PDB file of N, CA, C and O in Angstrom:
ATOM      1  N   MET A   1      83.921 144.239 129.392  1.00  0.00           N
ATOM      2  CA  MET A   1      85.327 144.323 129.010  1.00  0.00           C
ATOM      3  C   MET A   1      85.416 144.445 127.486  1.00  0.00           C
ATOM      4  O   MET A   1      84.517 144.070 126.734  1.00  0.00           O
ATOM      5  N   ALA A   2      86.584 145.005 127.083  1.00  0.00           N
ATOM      6  CA  ALA A   2      86.741 145.219 125.650  1.00  0.00           C
ATOM      7  C   ALA A   2      88.216 145.034 125.274  1.00  0.00           C
ATOM      8  O   ALA A   2      89.086 144.878 126.131  1.00  0.00           O
ATOM      9  N   HIS A   3      88.447 145.057 124.031  1.00  0.00           N
ATOM     10  CA  HIS A   3      89.787 145.039 123.479  1.00  0.00           C
ATOM     11  C   HIS A   3      90.206 146.484 123.134  1.00  0.00           C
ATOM     12  O   HIS A   3      89.368 147.352 122.891  1.00  0.00           O
ATOM     13  N   VAL A   4      91.486 146.696 123.122  1.00  0.00           N
ATOM     14  CA  VAL A   4      92.057 148.064 122.896  1.00  0.00           C
ATOM     15  C   VAL A   4      93.144 148.007 121.866  1.00  0.00           C
ATOM     16  O   VAL A   4      93.936 147.064 121.868  1.00  0.00           O
ATOM     17  N   ILE A   5      93.218 148.975 120.984  1.00  0.00           N
ATOM     18  CA  ILE A   5      94.299 149.057 120.029  1.00  0.00           C
ATOM     19  C   ILE A   5      95.331 150.035 120.599  1.00  0.00           C
ATOM     20  O   ILE A   5      94.999 151.134 121.044  1.00  0.00           O
ATOM     21  N   ALA A   6      96.602 149.593 120.571  1.00  0.00           N
ATOM     22  CA  ALA A   6      97.650 150.373 121.264  1.00  0.00           C
ATOM     23  C   ALA A   6      98.764 150.821 120.307  1.00  0.00           C
ATOM     24  O   ALA A   6      98.588 150.786 119.089  1.00  0.00           O
ATOM     25  N   GLU A   7      99.869 151.225 120.840  1.00  0.00           N
ATOM     26  CA  GLU A   7     101.000 151.810 120.170  1.00  0.00           C
ATOM     27  C   GLU A   7     101.423 151.227 118.829  1.00  0.00           C
ATOM     28  O   GLU A   7     101.686 151.974 117.886  1.00  0.00           O
ATOM     29  N   PRO A   8     101.493 149.904 118.732  1.00  0.00           N
ATOM     30  CA  PRO A   8     102.007 149.309 117.463  1.00  0.00           C
ATOM     31  C   PRO A   8     101.161 149.700 116.254  1.00  0.00           C
ATOM     32  O   PRO A   8     101.629 149.602 115.120  1.00  0.00           O
ATOM     33  N   CYS A   9      99.941 150.134 116.476  1.00  0.00           N
ATOM     34  CA  CYS A   9      99.081 150.499 115.351  1.00  0.00           C
ATOM     35  C   CYS A   9      99.324 151.889 114.828  1.00  0.00           C
ATOM     36  O   CYS A   9      98.870 152.219 113.733  1.00  0.00           O
ATOM     37  N   VAL A  10     100.022 152.710 115.569  1.00  0.00           N
ATOM     38  CA  VAL A  10     100.306 154.100 115.137  1.00  0.00           C
ATOM     39  C   VAL A  10     101.066 154.040 113.803  1.00  0.00           C
ATOM     40  O   VAL A  10     102.144 153.452 113.709  1.00  0.00           O
ATOM     41  N   GLY A  11     100.495 154.640 112.816  1.00  0.00           N
ATOM     42  CA  GLY A  11     101.116 154.672 111.485  1.00  0.00           C
ATOM     43  C   GLY A  11     100.884 153.378 110.682  1.00  0.00           C
ATOM     44  O   GLY A  11     101.364 153.254 109.555  1.00  0.00           O
ATOM     45  N   CYS A  12     100.167 152.444 111.248  1.00  0.00           N
ATOM     46  CA  CYS A  12      99.926 151.148 110.607  1.00  0.00           C
ATOM     47  C   CYS A  12      98.880 151.322 109.518  1.00  0.00           C
ATOM     48  O   CYS A  12      97.957 152.120 109.678  1.00  0.00           O
ATOM     49  N   LYS A  13      98.999 150.623 108.458  1.00  0.00           N
ATOM     50  CA  LYS A  13      98.031 150.709 107.352  1.00  0.00           C
ATOM     51  C   LYS A  13      97.319 149.350 107.157  1.00  0.00           C
ATOM     52  O   LYS A  13      96.600 149.174 106.174  1.00  0.00           O
ATOM     53  N   TYR A  14      97.509 148.411 108.065  1.00  0.00           N
ATOM     54  CA  TYR A  14      96.879 147.145 107.951  1.00  0.00           C
ATOM     55  C   TYR A  14      95.406 147.273 108.445  1.00  0.00           C
ATOM     56  O   TYR A  14      95.140 147.938 109.446  1.00  0.00           O
ATOM     57  N   THR A  15      94.513 146.658 107.762  1.00  0.00           N
ATOM     58  CA  THR A  15      93.100 146.654 108.255  1.00  0.00           C
ATOM     59  C   THR A  15      92.498 145.245 108.251  1.00  0.00           C
ATOM     60  O   THR A  15      91.280 145.081 108.183  1.00  0.00           O
ATOM     61  N   ASP A  16      93.363 144.236 108.325  1.00  0.00           N
ATOM     62  CA  ASP A  16      92.941 142.849 108.359  1.00  0.00           C
ATOM     63  C   ASP A  16      91.990 142.562 109.505  1.00  0.00           C
ATOM     64  O   ASP A  16      91.088 141.734 109.376  1.00  0.00           O
ATOM     65  N   CYS A  17      92.185 143.241 110.619  1.00  0.00           N
ATOM     66  CA  CYS A  17      91.406 142.985 111.841  1.00  0.00           C
ATOM     67  C   CYS A  17      89.918 143.388 111.701  1.00  0.00           C
ATOM     68  O   CYS A  17      89.052 142.773 112.323  1.00  0.00           O
ATOM     69  N   VAL A  18      89.628 144.410 110.893  1.00  0.00           N
ATOM     70  CA  VAL A  18      88.260 144.877 110.846  1.00  0.00           C
ATOM     71  C   VAL A  18      87.286 143.925 110.210  1.00  0.00           C
ATOM     72  O   VAL A  18      86.113 143.916 110.582  1.00  0.00           O
ATOM     73  N   VAL A  19      87.736 143.105 109.244  1.00  0.00           N
ATOM     74  CA  VAL A  19      86.848 142.245 108.491  1.00  0.00           C
ATOM     75  C   VAL A  19      86.356 141.081 109.331  1.00  0.00           C
ATOM     76  O   VAL A  19      85.325 140.500 108.992  1.00  0.00           O
ATOM     77  N   VAL A  20      87.020 140.715 110.388  1.00  0.00           N
ATOM     78  CA  VAL A  20      86.571 139.564 111.226  1.00  0.00           C
ATOM     79  C   VAL A  20      85.698 140.000 112.388  1.00  0.00           C
ATOM     80  O   VAL A  20      85.194 139.150 113.122  1.00  0.00           O
ATOM     81  N   CYS A  21      85.505 141.273 112.576  1.00  0.00           N
ATOM     82  CA  CYS A  21      84.709 141.787 113.694  1.00  0.00           C
ATOM     83  C   CYS A  21      83.225 141.583 113.447  1.00  0.00           C
ATOM     84  O   CYS A  21      82.685 142.135 112.488  1.00  0.00           O
ATOM     85  N   PRO A  22      82.523 140.776 114.319  1.00  0.00           N
ATOM     86  CA  PRO A  22      81.156 140.507 114.090  1.00  0.00           C
ATOM     87  C   PRO A  22      80.236 141.668 114.439  1.00  0.00           C
ATOM     88  O   PRO A  22      79.071 141.678 114.041  1.00  0.00           O
ATOM     89  N   VAL A  23      80.758 142.661 115.190  1.00  0.00           N
ATOM     90  CA  VAL A  23      79.904 143.808 115.613  1.00  0.00           C
ATOM     91  C   VAL A  23      80.366 145.165 115.014  1.00  0.00           C
ATOM     92  O   VAL A  23      79.864 146.233 115.362  1.00  0.00           O
ATOM     93  N   GLU A  24      81.338 145.056 114.108  1.00  0.00           N
ATOM     94  CA  GLU A  24      81.812 146.283 113.381  1.00  0.00           C
ATOM     95  C   GLU A  24      82.124 147.431 114.357  1.00  0.00           C
ATOM     96  O   GLU A  24      81.539 148.510 114.264  1.00  0.00           O
ATOM     97  N   CYS A  25      83.046 147.185 115.287  1.00  0.00           N
ATOM     98  CA  CYS A  25      83.380 148.196 116.298  1.00  0.00           C
ATOM     99  C   CYS A  25      84.676 148.911 116.047  1.00  0.00           C
ATOM    100  O   CYS A  25      85.197 149.577 116.943  1.00  0.00           O
ATOM    101  N   PHE A  26      85.224 148.790 114.828  1.00  0.00           N
ATOM    102  CA  PHE A  26      86.494 149.470 114.491  1.00  0.00           C
ATOM    103  C   PHE A  26      86.231 150.819 113.836  1.00  0.00           C
ATOM    104  O   PHE A  26      85.310 150.986 113.037  1.00  0.00           O
ATOM    105  N   TYR A  27      87.068 151.763 114.204  1.00  0.00           N
ATOM    106  CA  TYR A  27      86.997 153.132 113.659  1.00  0.00           C
ATOM    107  C   TYR A  27      88.357 153.554 113.140  1.00  0.00           C
ATOM    108  O   TYR A  27      89.391 153.156 113.677  1.00  0.00           O
ATOM    109  N   GLU A  28      88.348 154.337 112.128  1.00  0.00           N
ATOM    110  CA  GLU A  28      89.611 154.734 111.466  1.00  0.00           C
ATOM    111  C   GLU A  28      89.950 156.195 111.822  1.00  0.00           C
ATOM    112  O   GLU A  28      89.171 157.103 111.531  1.00  0.00           O
ATOM    113  N   GLY A  29      91.111 156.413 112.449  1.00  0.00           N
ATOM    114  CA  GLY A  29      91.586 157.762 112.692  1.00  0.00           C
ATOM    115  C   GLY A  29      92.625 158.121 111.639  1.00  0.00           C
ATOM    116  O   GLY A  29      92.867 157.385 110.683  1.00  0.00           O
ATOM    117  N   ASN A  30      93.239 159.309 111.861  1.00  0.00           N
ATOM    118  CA  ASN A  30      94.232 159.750 110.879  1.00  0.00           C
ATOM    119  C   ASN A  30      95.483 158.880 110.799  1.00  0.00           C
ATOM    120  O   ASN A  30      96.056 158.684 109.727  1.00  0.00           O
ATOM    121  N   ASN A  31      95.905 158.347 111.991  1.00  0.00           N
ATOM    122  CA  ASN A  31      97.139 157.570 111.949  1.00  0.00           C
ATOM    123  C   ASN A  31      97.022 156.156 112.609  1.00  0.00           C
ATOM    124  O   ASN A  31      98.020 155.443 112.715  1.00  0.00           O
ATOM    125  N   MET A  32      95.822 155.770 113.038  1.00  0.00           N
ATOM    126  CA  MET A  32      95.641 154.422 113.580  1.00  0.00           C
ATOM    127  C   MET A  32      94.156 154.046 113.623  1.00  0.00           C
ATOM    128  O   MET A  32      93.284 154.866 113.335  1.00  0.00           O
ATOM    129  N   LEU A  33      93.901 152.844 113.973  1.00  0.00           N
ATOM    130  CA  LEU A  33      92.514 152.365 114.156  1.00  0.00           C
ATOM    131  C   LEU A  33      92.200 152.385 115.617  1.00  0.00           C
ATOM    132  O   LEU A  33      93.095 152.425 116.460  1.00  0.00           O
ATOM    133  N   TYR A  34      90.904 152.355 115.922  1.00  0.00           N
ATOM    134  CA  TYR A  34      90.431 152.347 117.311  1.00  0.00           C
ATOM    135  C   TYR A  34      89.300 151.382 117.435  1.00  0.00           C
ATOM    136  O   TYR A  34      88.582 151.138 116.466  1.00  0.00           O
ATOM    137  N   ILE A  35      89.117 150.814 118.632  1.00  0.00           N
ATOM    138  CA  ILE A  35      87.984 149.949 118.928  1.00  0.00           C
ATOM    139  C   ILE A  35      87.075 150.686 119.917  1.00  0.00           C
ATOM    140  O   ILE A  35      87.524 151.213 120.935  1.00  0.00           O
ATOM    141  N   ASN A  36      85.795 150.701 119.583  1.00  0.00           N
ATOM    142  CA  ASN A  36      84.794 151.309 120.445  1.00  0.00           C
ATOM    143  C   ASN A  36      84.526 150.345 121.593  1.00  0.00           C
ATOM    144  O   ASN A  36      84.028 149.244 121.359  1.00  0.00           O
ATOM    145  N   PRO A  37      84.846 150.732 122.838  1.00  0.00           N
ATOM    146  CA  PRO A  37      84.645 149.782 123.958  1.00  0.00           C
ATOM    147  C   PRO A  37      83.176 149.511 124.275  1.00  0.00           C
ATOM    148  O   PRO A  37      82.852 148.492 124.885  1.00  0.00           O
ATOM    149  N   GLU A  38      82.306 150.399 123.873  1.00  0.00           N
ATOM    150  CA  GLU A  38      80.878 150.166 124.112  1.00  0.00           C
ATOM    151  C   GLU A  38      80.297 149.137 123.096  1.00  0.00           C
ATOM    152  O   GLU A  38      79.259 148.527 123.354  1.00  0.00           O
ATOM    153  N   GLU A  39      80.948 148.968 122.001  1.00  0.00           N
ATOM    154  CA  GLU A  39      80.465 148.050 120.970  1.00  0.00           C
ATOM    155  C   GLU A  39      81.211 146.716 120.971  1.00  0.00           C
ATOM    156  O   GLU A  39      80.657 145.709 120.530  1.00  0.00           O
ATOM    157  N   CYS A  40      82.425 146.686 121.445  1.00  0.00           N
ATOM    158  CA  CYS A  40      83.204 145.447 121.460  1.00  0.00           C
ATOM    159  C   CYS A  40      82.580 144.407 122.371  1.00  0.00           C
ATOM    160  O   CYS A  40      82.226 144.685 123.517  1.00  0.00           O
ATOM    161  N   ILE A  41      82.452 143.195 121.831  1.00  0.00           N
ATOM    162  CA  ILE A  41      81.888 142.088 122.649  1.00  0.00           C
ATOM    163  C   ILE A  41      82.946 141.124 123.171  1.00  0.00           C
ATOM    164  O   ILE A  41      82.630 140.052 123.688  1.00  0.00           O
ATOM    165  N   ASP A  42      84.195 141.520 123.028  1.00  0.00           N
ATOM    166  CA  ASP A  42      85.290 140.779 123.624  1.00  0.00           C
ATOM    167  C   ASP A  42      85.430 139.369 123.062  1.00  0.00           C
ATOM    168  O   ASP A  42      85.755 138.422 123.778  1.00  0.00           O
ATOM    169  N   CYS A  43      85.166 139.253 121.711  1.00  0.00           N
ATOM    170  CA  CYS A  43      85.231 137.911 121.114  1.00  0.00           C
ATOM    171  C   CYS A  43      86.640 137.477 120.751  1.00  0.00           C
ATOM    172  O   CYS A  43      86.874 136.285 120.551  1.00  0.00           O
ATOM    173  N   GLU A  44      87.590 138.404 120.658  1.00  0.00           N
ATOM    174  CA  GLU A  44      88.989 138.174 120.391  1.00  0.00           C
ATOM    175  C   GLU A  44      89.254 137.756 118.958  1.00  0.00           C
ATOM    176  O   GLU A  44      90.377 137.349 118.657  1.00  0.00           O
ATOM    177  N   ALA A  45      88.306 137.831 118.075  1.00  0.00           N
ATOM    178  CA  ALA A  45      88.523 137.449 116.658  1.00  0.00           C
ATOM    179  C   ALA A  45      89.575 138.347 116.005  1.00  0.00           C
ATOM    180  O   ALA A  45      90.301 137.879 115.128  1.00  0.00           O
ATOM    181  N   CYS A  46      89.680 139.567 116.383  1.00  0.00           N
ATOM    182  CA  CYS A  46      90.600 140.474 115.763  1.00  0.00           C
ATOM    183  C   CYS A  46      92.087 140.286 116.220  1.00  0.00           C
ATOM    184  O   CYS A  46      93.016 140.630 115.488  1.00  0.00           O
ATOM    185  N   VAL A  47      92.267 139.765 117.373  1.00  0.00           N
ATOM    186  CA  VAL A  47      93.607 139.648 117.950  1.00  0.00           C
ATOM    187  C   VAL A  47      94.572 138.919 117.053  1.00  0.00           C
ATOM    188  O   VAL A  47      95.633 139.461 116.742  1.00  0.00           O
ATOM    189  N   PRO A  48      94.250 137.693 116.614  1.00  0.00           N
ATOM    190  CA  PRO A  48      95.234 136.969 115.775  1.00  0.00           C
ATOM    191  C   PRO A  48      95.389 137.562 114.366  1.00  0.00           C
ATOM    192  O   PRO A  48      96.354 137.259 113.665  1.00  0.00           O
ATOM    193  N   GLU A  49      94.426 138.413 113.958  1.00  0.00           N
ATOM    194  CA  GLU A  49      94.503 139.008 112.597  1.00  0.00           C
ATOM    195  C   GLU A  49      95.397 140.225 112.505  1.00  0.00           C
ATOM    196  O   GLU A  49      95.724 140.664 111.403  1.00  0.00           O
ATOM    197  N   CYS A  50      95.796 140.775 113.620  1.00  0.00           N
ATOM    198  CA  CYS A  50      96.637 141.964 113.664  1.00  0.00           C
ATOM    199  C   CYS A  50      98.083 141.608 113.430  1.00  0.00           C
ATOM    200  O   CYS A  50      98.716 141.003 114.295  1.00  0.00           O
ATOM    201  N   PRO A  51      98.629 141.974 112.266  1.00  0.00           N
ATOM    202  CA  PRO A  51     100.033 141.569 111.987  1.00  0.00           C
ATOM    203  C   PRO A  51     101.091 142.301 112.782  1.00  0.00           C
ATOM    204  O   PRO A  51     102.247 141.880 112.791  1.00  0.00           O
ATOM    205  N   VAL A  52     100.721 143.422 113.472  1.00  0.00           N
ATOM    206  CA  VAL A  52     101.670 144.133 114.252  1.00  0.00           C
ATOM    207  C   VAL A  52     101.452 143.945 115.797  1.00  0.00           C
ATOM    208  O   VAL A  52     102.100 144.581 116.628  1.00  0.00           O
ATOM    209  N   GLU A  53     100.516 143.047 116.104  1.00  0.00           N
ATOM    210  CA  GLU A  53     100.208 142.691 117.503  1.00  0.00           C
ATOM    211  C   GLU A  53      99.902 143.930 118.378  1.00  0.00           C
ATOM    212  O   GLU A  53     100.505 144.162 119.426  1.00  0.00           O
ATOM    213  N   ALA A  54      98.912 144.714 117.865  1.00  0.00           N
ATOM    214  CA  ALA A  54      98.579 145.965 118.542  1.00  0.00           C
ATOM    215  C   ALA A  54      97.267 145.856 119.357  1.00  0.00           C
ATOM    216  O   ALA A  54      96.885 146.813 120.030  1.00  0.00           O
ATOM    217  N   ILE A  55      96.585 144.713 119.301  1.00  0.00           N
ATOM    218  CA  ILE A  55      95.315 144.579 119.993  1.00  0.00           C
ATOM    219  C   ILE A  55      95.434 143.795 121.253  1.00  0.00           C
ATOM    220  O   ILE A  55      95.954 142.679 121.257  1.00  0.00           O
ATOM    221  N   PHE A  56      94.951 144.373 122.343  1.00  0.00           N
ATOM    222  CA  PHE A  56      95.094 143.714 123.648  1.00  0.00           C
ATOM    223  C   PHE A  56      93.742 143.805 124.372  1.00  0.00           C
ATOM    224  O   PHE A  56      92.956 144.725 124.147  1.00  0.00           O
ATOM    225  N   HIS A  57      93.499 142.812 125.253  1.00  0.00           N
ATOM    226  CA  HIS A  57      92.376 142.953 126.138  1.00  0.00           C
ATOM    227  C   HIS A  57      92.666 144.136 127.075  1.00  0.00           C
ATOM    228  O   HIS A  57      93.819 144.336 127.459  1.00  0.00           O
ATOM    229  N   GLU A  58      91.683 144.893 127.438  1.00  0.00           N
ATOM    230  CA  GLU A  58      91.966 146.119 128.239  1.00  0.00           C
ATOM    231  C   GLU A  58      92.657 145.840 129.559  1.00  0.00           C
ATOM    232  O   GLU A  58      93.373 146.699 130.074  1.00  0.00           O
ATOM    233  N   ASP A  59      92.459 144.672 130.107  1.00  0.00           N
ATOM    234  CA  ASP A  59      93.143 144.291 131.361  1.00  0.00           C
ATOM    235  C   ASP A  59      94.565 143.848 131.152  1.00  0.00           C
ATOM    236  O   ASP A  59      95.301 143.695 132.126  1.00  0.00           O
ATOM    237  N   ASN A  60      94.990 143.631 129.902  1.00  0.00           N
ATOM    238  CA  ASN A  60      96.309 143.111 129.620  1.00  0.00           C
ATOM    239  C   ASN A  60      97.166 144.055 128.798  1.00  0.00           C
ATOM    240  O   ASN A  60      98.092 143.603 128.125  1.00  0.00           O
ATOM    241  N   LEU A  61      96.890 145.342 128.830  1.00  0.00           N
ATOM    242  CA  LEU A  61      97.686 146.301 128.111  1.00  0.00           C
ATOM    243  C   LEU A  61      99.100 146.404 128.749  1.00  0.00           C
ATOM    244  O   LEU A  61      99.211 146.643 129.952  1.00  0.00           O
ATOM    245  N   PRO A  62     100.145 146.230 127.971  1.00  0.00           N
ATOM    246  CA  PRO A  62     101.486 146.389 128.544  1.00  0.00           C
ATOM    247  C   PRO A  62     101.639 147.717 129.225  1.00  0.00           C
ATOM    248  O   PRO A  62     101.326 148.752 128.636  1.00  0.00           O
ATOM    249  N   ASN A  63     102.106 147.718 130.437  1.00  0.00           N
ATOM    250  CA  ASN A  63     102.222 148.976 131.158  1.00  0.00           C
ATOM    251  C   ASN A  63     103.467 148.930 132.085  1.00  0.00           C
ATOM    252  O   ASN A  63     103.408 149.296 133.259  1.00  0.00           O
ATOM    253  N   GLU A  64     104.576 148.469 131.509  1.00  0.00           N
ATOM    254  CA  GLU A  64     105.836 148.402 132.288  1.00  0.00           C
ATOM    255  C   GLU A  64     107.016 148.651 131.360  1.00  0.00           C
ATOM    256  O   GLU A  64     106.898 148.498 130.144  1.00  0.00           O
ATOM    257  N   GLY A  65     108.128 149.025 131.920  1.00  0.00           N
ATOM    258  CA  GLY A  65     109.308 149.279 131.125  1.00  0.00           C
ATOM    259  C   GLY A  65     109.053 150.381 130.124  1.00  0.00           C
ATOM    260  O   GLY A  65     108.558 151.451 130.479  1.00  0.00           O
ATOM    261  N   ASP A  66     109.405 150.111 128.822  1.00  0.00           N
ATOM    262  CA  ASP A  66     109.193 151.111 127.809  1.00  0.00           C
ATOM    263  C   ASP A  66     107.784 151.045 127.174  1.00  0.00           C
ATOM    264  O   ASP A  66     107.449 151.830 126.288  1.00  0.00           O
ATOM    265  N   LYS A  67     107.003 150.115 127.641  1.00  0.00           N
ATOM    266  CA  LYS A  67     105.624 149.966 127.135  1.00  0.00           C
ATOM    267  C   LYS A  67     104.618 150.445 128.174  1.00  0.00           C
ATOM    268  O   LYS A  67     104.193 149.685 129.044  1.00  0.00           O
ATOM    269  N   LEU A  68     104.255 151.682 128.073  1.00  0.00           N
ATOM    270  CA  LEU A  68     103.271 152.308 128.975  1.00  0.00           C
ATOM    271  C   LEU A  68     102.033 152.584 128.165  1.00  0.00           C
ATOM    272  O   LEU A  68     101.793 153.734 127.797  1.00  0.00           O
ATOM    273  N   TRP A  69     101.243 151.588 127.874  1.00  0.00           N
ATOM    274  CA  TRP A  69     100.141 151.704 126.943  1.00  0.00           C
ATOM    275  C   TRP A  69      98.815 151.768 127.663  1.00  0.00           C
ATOM    276  O   TRP A  69      97.794 151.644 126.987  1.00  0.00           O
ATOM    277  N   GLY A  70      98.730 151.945 128.928  1.00  0.00           N
ATOM    278  CA  GLY A  70      97.459 152.030 129.656  1.00  0.00           C
ATOM    279  C   GLY A  70      96.603 153.124 129.203  1.00  0.00           C
ATOM    280  O   GLY A  70      95.379 153.012 129.273  1.00  0.00           O
ATOM    281  N   GLU A  71      97.190 154.222 128.721  1.00  0.00           N
ATOM    282  CA  GLU A  71      96.413 155.358 128.268  1.00  0.00           C
ATOM    283  C   GLU A  71      95.603 155.082 126.955  1.00  0.00           C
ATOM    284  O   GLU A  71      94.695 155.842 126.618  1.00  0.00           O
ATOM    285  N   TYR A  72      95.935 154.029 126.256  1.00  0.00           N
ATOM    286  CA  TYR A  72      95.239 153.702 125.048  1.00  0.00           C
ATOM    287  C   TYR A  72      93.804 153.261 125.307  1.00  0.00           C
ATOM    288  O   TYR A  72      92.975 153.325 124.399  1.00  0.00           O
ATOM    289  N   ARG A  73      93.494 152.823 126.498  1.00  0.00           N
ATOM    290  CA  ARG A  73      92.140 152.483 126.904  1.00  0.00           C
ATOM    291  C   ARG A  73      91.238 153.688 126.752  1.00  0.00           C
ATOM    292  O   ARG A  73      90.151 153.604 126.180  1.00  0.00           O
ATOM    293  N   ALA A  74      91.717 154.838 127.287  1.00  0.00           N
ATOM    294  CA  ALA A  74      90.935 156.084 127.194  1.00  0.00           C
ATOM    295  C   ALA A  74      90.966 156.677 125.791  1.00  0.00           C
ATOM    296  O   ALA A  74      89.974 157.248 125.337  1.00  0.00           O
ATOM    297  N   VAL A  75      92.086 156.548 125.109  1.00  0.00           N
ATOM    298  CA  VAL A  75      92.211 157.073 123.719  1.00  0.00           C
ATOM    299  C   VAL A  75      91.202 156.402 122.805  1.00  0.00           C
ATOM    300  O   VAL A  75      90.509 157.077 122.044  1.00  0.00           O
ATOM    301  N   ASN A  76      91.111 155.047 122.876  1.00  0.00           N
ATOM    302  CA  ASN A  76      90.156 154.332 122.035  1.00  0.00           C
ATOM    303  C   ASN A  76      88.738 154.834 122.329  1.00  0.00           C
ATOM    304  O   ASN A  76      87.981 155.123 121.403  1.00  0.00           O
ATOM    305  N   ALA A  77      88.382 154.937 123.596  1.00  0.00           N
ATOM    306  CA  ALA A  77      87.070 155.363 123.992  1.00  0.00           C
ATOM    307  C   ALA A  77      86.782 156.779 123.506  1.00  0.00           C
ATOM    308  O   ALA A  77      85.712 157.043 122.958  1.00  0.00           O
ATOM    309  N   GLU A  78      87.715 157.672 123.700  1.00  0.00           N
ATOM    310  CA  GLU A  78      87.494 159.079 123.307  1.00  0.00           C
ATOM    311  C   GLU A  78      87.393 159.239 121.819  1.00  0.00           C
ATOM    312  O   GLU A  78      86.524 159.964 121.334  1.00  0.00           O
ATOM    313  N   MET A  79      88.267 158.576 121.073  1.00  0.00           N
ATOM    314  CA  MET A  79      88.283 158.756 119.594  1.00  0.00           C
ATOM    315  C   MET A  79      87.035 158.146 118.959  1.00  0.00           C
ATOM    316  O   MET A  79      86.554 158.676 117.957  1.00  0.00           O
ATOM    317  N   THR A  80      86.493 157.053 119.501  1.00  0.00           N
ATOM    318  CA  THR A  80      85.327 156.450 118.910  1.00  0.00           C
ATOM    319  C   THR A  80      84.059 157.172 119.283  1.00  0.00           C
ATOM    320  O   THR A  80      83.077 157.121 118.542  1.00  0.00           O
ATOM    321  N   ALA A  81      84.058 157.857 120.437  1.00  0.00           N
ATOM    322  CA  ALA A  81      82.910 158.607 120.857  1.00  0.00           C
ATOM    323  C   ALA A  81      82.831 160.015 120.277  1.00  0.00           C
ATOM    324  O   ALA A  81      81.777 160.652 120.296  1.00  0.00           O
ATOM    325  N   SER A  82      83.978 160.494 119.755  1.00  0.00           N
ATOM    326  CA  SER A  82      84.045 161.904 119.285  1.00  0.00           C
ATOM    327  C   SER A  82      83.245 162.137 118.046  1.00  0.00           C
ATOM    328  O   SER A  82      82.838 163.268 117.780  1.00  0.00           O
ATOM    329  N   GLY A  83      82.999 161.084 117.261  1.00  0.00           N
ATOM    330  CA  GLY A  83      82.236 161.290 116.020  1.00  0.00           C
ATOM    331  C   GLY A  83      83.118 161.724 114.843  1.00  0.00           C
ATOM    332  O   GLY A  83      82.623 161.894 113.729  1.00  0.00           O
ATOM    333  N   THR A  84      84.403 161.900 115.082  1.00  0.00           N
ATOM    334  CA  THR A  84      85.320 162.297 113.992  1.00  0.00           C
ATOM    335  C   THR A  84      85.923 161.164 113.256  1.00  0.00           C
ATOM    336  O   THR A  84      86.441 161.354 112.155  1.00  0.00           O
ATOM    337  N   CYS A  85      85.881 159.988 113.811  1.00  0.00           N
ATOM    338  CA  CYS A  85      86.478 158.798 113.156  1.00  0.00           C
ATOM    339  C   CYS A  85      85.348 158.001 112.551  1.00  0.00           C
ATOM    340  O   CYS A  85      84.386 157.659 113.239  1.00  0.00           O
ATOM    341  N   PRO A  86      85.459 157.691 111.220  1.00  0.00           N
ATOM    342  CA  PRO A  86      84.403 156.842 110.624  1.00  0.00           C
ATOM    343  C   PRO A  86      84.556 155.380 110.987  1.00  0.00           C
ATOM    344  O   PRO A  86      85.659 154.882 111.208  1.00  0.00           O
ATOM    345  N   ASN A  87      83.441 154.721 111.040  1.00  0.00           N
ATOM    346  CA  ASN A  87      83.429 153.284 111.246  1.00  0.00           C
ATOM    347  C   ASN A  87      84.028 152.621 110.026  1.00  0.00           C
ATOM    348  O   ASN A  87      83.742 153.033 108.902  1.00  0.00           O
ATOM    349  N   ILE A  88      84.859 151.598 110.219  1.00  0.00           N
ATOM    350  CA  ILE A  88      85.497 150.875 109.112  1.00  0.00           C
ATOM    351  C   ILE A  88      85.151 149.388 109.215  1.00  0.00           C
ATOM    352  O   ILE A  88      85.346 148.774 110.264  1.00  0.00           O
ATOM    353  N   THR A  89      84.641 148.817 108.132  1.00  0.00           N
ATOM    354  CA  THR A  89      84.237 147.382 108.130  1.00  0.00           C
ATOM    355  C   THR A  89      84.852 146.569 107.074  1.00  0.00           C
ATOM    356  O   THR A  89      84.675 145.351 107.059  1.00  0.00           O
ATOM    357  N   GLU A  90      85.576 147.179 106.171  1.00  0.00           N
ATOM    358  CA  GLU A  90      86.201 146.449 105.081  1.00  0.00           C
ATOM    359  C   GLU A  90      87.676 146.699 105.049  1.00  0.00           C
ATOM    360  O   GLU A  90      88.148 147.781 105.397  1.00  0.00           O
ATOM    361  N   ARG A  91      88.417 145.674 104.621  1.00  0.00           N
ATOM    362  CA  ARG A  91      89.881 145.744 104.500  1.00  0.00           C
ATOM    363  C   ARG A  91      90.231 146.716 103.378  1.00  0.00           C
ATOM    364  O   ARG A  91      89.612 146.709 102.314  1.00  0.00           O
ATOM    365  N   LYS A  92      91.216 147.536 103.632  1.00  0.00           N
ATOM    366  CA  LYS A  92      91.725 148.478 102.650  1.00  0.00           C
ATOM    367  C   LYS A  92      93.058 148.014 102.122  1.00  0.00           C
ATOM    368  O   LYS A  92      93.811 147.356 102.839  1.00  0.00           O
ATOM    369  N   GLU A  93      93.366 148.340 100.890  1.00  0.00           N
ATOM    370  CA  GLU A  93      94.681 148.050 100.353  1.00  0.00           C
ATOM    371  C   GLU A  93      95.684 148.866 101.128  1.00  0.00           C
ATOM    372  O   GLU A  93      95.453 150.038 101.425  1.00  0.00           O
ATOM    373  N   ARG A  94      96.796 148.246 101.453  1.00  0.00           N
ATOM    374  CA  ARG A  94      97.850 148.956 102.231  1.00  0.00           C
ATOM    375  C   ARG A  94      98.690 149.819 101.311  1.00  0.00           C
ATOM    376  O   ARG A  94      99.182 149.386 100.269  1.00  0.00           O
ATOM    377  N   ASP A  95      98.831 151.077 101.752  1.00  0.00           N
ATOM    378  CA  ASP A  95      99.685 152.012 101.027  1.00  0.00           C
ATOM    379  C   ASP A  95     101.175 151.598 101.242  1.00  0.00           C
ATOM    380  O   ASP A  95     101.551 151.195 102.343  1.00  0.00           O
ATOM    381  N   GLN A  96     101.968 151.697 100.237  1.00  0.00           N
ATOM    382  CA  GLN A  96     103.383 151.375 100.376  1.00  0.00           C
ATOM    383  C   GLN A  96     104.186 152.595 100.656  1.00  0.00           C
ATOM    384  O   GLN A  96     105.406 152.511 100.804  1.00  0.00           O
TER     385      GLN A  96
END
């Protein structure tokens, strides 16, 4: 099992979550971060560090009402496997 980054991270510039990850499973895309499900050890260290509450256990992705985020499970896997997103391990200053 793994954690997944979902909709609230789109356009987000916070990277607080990456510095607490013991296995460095975060990757940076053009408009959001992703977690590699093959590398995530499900430790949950990143969850409380996310100021926009975008990180969910893959079994707990909101998927009702206006929150249909189940597709983010595949998006995270695809984007981290594509080789186009660099691994990110350090916090970046947030652009204003």
